[in-house]
N, C-alpha and C positions, 0 to 999 in steps of 0.2 A: 205832439209832433210827431211828424213821420219821416221816415227814411226811404226814399227811394233808390232801387240799383237796376239800371237797364244791362240785358243782355241780349245777344242773339244776334246783333250786327252783323256785317262783313260783306264780301264781295260777292255779288251775283251776277251771272250772265243775263242780258235782256230776254224778258219773257220767263224768269225764274222764279222763284218764292223764297220767302224768308219768314221766319215765326221770330216775333221779339216777345219778350218778357220782362216785365218789371214787378221786382220783388220789394214788397213794403214791409216795413219794421217800425216798432215803436208807439205804436197808436192801434186803436180798433178800424180794421181794414175797411169795413161793412158801413161807417158811416162819411166814407168818402166818395164822391164822383171821379173817377178815374178817366184819364184821357191821355192821349197821343198826340204829340205837335213834331213838325219838324222843319229845320230852318235849312237851307243851303245856302253856300256863301255868297255873301251880299243881298241877302235876302231876309224877310221878316220871318217869323216865329208862325207859322199855321197850323189850325187845328187838323189834324188826320181824322181822329174819331174821338168820340167818347161814349162812356157806360155811367149808367146810375147805379146805386147800391142795390136798386131792385133788377137791374139787367137792363133798363131802357138804354136803345142805343141810339147815336146820330152819327153821321158820315158827312164829310167833306162831299158834294154833288157828285164830283168825279171820280171820287174812287168806290162809290156803291158798286158792290157785284165783285169787287176785286179784292178788298180789304176786309176784314172781319175782326172787330173787337170783342174780348170776352173777359170774363175775371172768374175765379176761382176766391171765393171769400174765405174757404177754409184755409186754404194755403197763403192768402194774401196776397196774390199775384194777378197781374193783369197781362193779358196776349195781346199782341197784334199779326194776324195771318195777313202776309201781302202776297199776293200773285200777280203774274204777268206784269213784273216790274219793267221799268222805261228807265234809260238813263238818266231822264228829268228827275226821276224821283231818288236821286243821289242828295243825300241829306244827312245831317246829323237828326236822330231820332230821340225826342226826350218823352217821359213820361211825367205825369202831372197829378197831384192830387189836390181834390177840392174839396175841403172839411165841408161838412151838409150843413151846420148851423153856424159858424163861425164866418165861413167863406174865405178862410186863410187856404192860401195856395202853397205846394209845396212841389218842387221839381227835382227831377233826377238828374245826372251828371251827364246824360245822352248817349247814345251807340250808334256809331258811324256806318250808313248804308252807303254801299258805294254799287251801282248796277251799270258796268261795263263789259264787254266783250274782250 
């Protein structure tokens, strides 16, 4: 079982940047595919980006070029660099871990990102 703790959210002006972090503990980090999701009020939780244990990445089409997902297996942490943020991207951002073999999924508690002037 893995525990996930997100950090780095907050208030940012339109056009600004934020870097989210998700620290994992309790299991071997490298055997999990990691991902970031986001959920705005009244909306479903949507995939933002994912990264495999080997570093292969996948992004929501509309975010390519602005968002970057990365991971540091030695520090058991996954990051999401978000640039040129727009108000419509205000949401709670969640970290997700997907076990490579069992496919069991774990979620963090989420971190609020608010894009507003």
